[in-house]
N, C-alpha and C positions, 0 to 999 in steps of 0.2 A: 742878249738873252738867247740869241737864237740857240736851240737843241737840233742834232742830223740825226733822222728818223735811222734807227741800220739794226736794229733787233731780230731780222729773223729774214728768213724770203719771199715773205711776205703771203700776199692770199691770193689765189688762183682760183678759179670757177671747179676746177675736177679737186681743190683741200676740200669743198661745201659740204654739209652735210645736206641730204632730203630734202628736211623745209626747212621754217627761220627757229622754227621751234628746241631741233637737236640739236642747230647749232649755234641756239643761245645758248643751249647745257652744255656745250664740249667749254663754249669760251665763259663765261660763269665759272666752270670746276676749273678749268685752268686760272681765272682770276681770285677763285679762294684758294687753291694749290701754291702759285704764288705768294702767300700771304698778306694781300692786298689791301686795306683797314677798309672794314667795311664795303664791302664786290657788290654786297646787293642799293650801295647808297648810290640813286639816281634823279637827274636835275629832270623836277615836269613841269614845263611850260604853259598857260594857258592860256586862255583871251577874255573877253568882256568880250559883251554883245556889240561895243563899236570897233572891238576888233582891236584893243589896245593888251599888249603881254603881260603876261609876269611870268616870274620863273621860280621855282626854291626848289632845295634837297632835301628827298624823302629816302625811308627806307624803304624797299619791292620788298615784298610779302608772302610772293605766292605767284605763282606764272606753270600757265599751260599752252595747251593749241586758241582758250577764249583769249587769253591775254593775259597783262600784265595789273595783282592788283596794288594799292596798297590801302591804310585808311587815314582817315582826317577825318574833323566834325566840320560836316557837312556846310557849316554859317561859315565855314572859314571863307579867306578868299579866294582860294584853288577852288571850295565845294562847293560857291555863288556862281563863280565864273563857270563852273561845269553846266550849272544849271539850264543856265544863258547859251551858253555858249559849249557843244556837248563831244567838242574836239581838245587832243591835248596832246606834246611833244614828249620823249621821255630821249633822254641823255643822259649812259653808262661811262660818265669817266675815265677807265682805266689805265691812265699816258704810263702812268710804268712800265705797264706790258703793248707800249704804243697803243693803243686802242680805243674806238668806241664804241658803243653801239647805240644807234640810234635810232627812235619810231616813234611815227606818227598813226593813231588811227582814233573812230569814235570815243566817247567815255562813262559808262553806264554806273549806274550800284547795284554792287550786289545784290546776293540775297541777305532776309534777318539772319537767317541762322547759322548762315557760313558767319557771320558779324559776331553774333552774340557766343562763337564759339575760341572764336578768334580770342575777343574781346575778354573774356574770362582768361586766359593762356596770360597774358599780361603779365605785372609783377602793381601788387596791388595798388601803389604808390604811385603808380603812370594809369592805374585805373580811374581812380583820386583826380589826378591829375586832367582827365577825360570833362570831366567834372566842370573841375574849378576852372577852368583858362576855358573865356569867351572868344575863342582860337581869331586870328588877325584885329579886334579890335582895339581903341584907344583906348589905355590903361594912362590912368592919373596919376600913379607911381608904384615901385617894386612891394611894398606894402597891399595897395588891393588885390595884387594876383596872391600872398603869401595868405590873409583874410579870407579871400577864399580856399582859398585849398585848407585852410585852417579850417574853415566850418563845414565842406565836404568833408573830410571826417571824422565832422562831428555829426554828422545826418545818418552817413553809415558804421556808424563805431561798432552796429551790433550786426550789421545783416554781411553774409558772406552766400556765397560770394554777391559781389557790387554787380548791378545788372549795369548795361550799357548803357548809354544817353540817348534815343532816340534820335538827336541830333548828328550821332557818332555815328562813323562805319565804310562799311568799304566802296572802293574803286575797281572798275575794270575798263586797263588801258585797248579796245579790242583793235590789233593792229591793221592798219591798210597797208603797210609797208616796214622792215624792222630793218635798217641798211646797218652793214660787219665792215668795220674802215681800221684797214694794220696802213700803222707810219709804212712810209720807205722813204729813202736819201732823194735831193732833190730838191723834196714837196709833189714825188710825183706816186704820191699812196695811193694804196686800195681801197676803190670802196666796189662793190657787193649789195645790189639791194634786191630782197626780194621784195614783190610791188603785186598786191592782191589785183585779181582781175574781175570779171561775172564772172568767170568758168575757173579760175584755176588761177595760184599762183604764178610769176616769169620771174626769176633771176638777172639783174638788169647791172655793166658794170658802168658807174658813173665817173666823169674825170676830175680828178684830184684838184 
């Protein structure tokens, strides 16, 4: 199953944008232009208070110099883990382009107004789903989830717009490091990392 990485000339320091956000802009635009399925899909890794990790794939919904934003049920596994251990890692696995972006940083809730604005933009079915699902909890069967969805649909049948649940909202990962990984032949991959220091950001090359 070994695959040789030979997509291009690699990634050198002179090719980098001046900051991590501009470089992510560039690579994200190229992933979209390449037609990758859901290029905003990212693996989010969190850990509980004892340091036991968990990971899942979610969709990036926004980013800027402050960090990367996604939305979730705050009572879900990831929501409760970042509440007690406010750090996370993100991985954008753009394998068809032989690229990855790896982010580490602290996690914070975004402001409520932004959550409500985004929630209002979601399809009505997704809004109902946020009310219906007790995310990450154990269910006796599929019927229990379907029943909960029907109850939510009845509850909000005459309500428009549907309000965002208080237990649902956005999380922002504020990066302290953003690594741009480009596959190269013989497993000698290029790994260039923007790392936050006390005063600025530095760029470091990591061994593959």
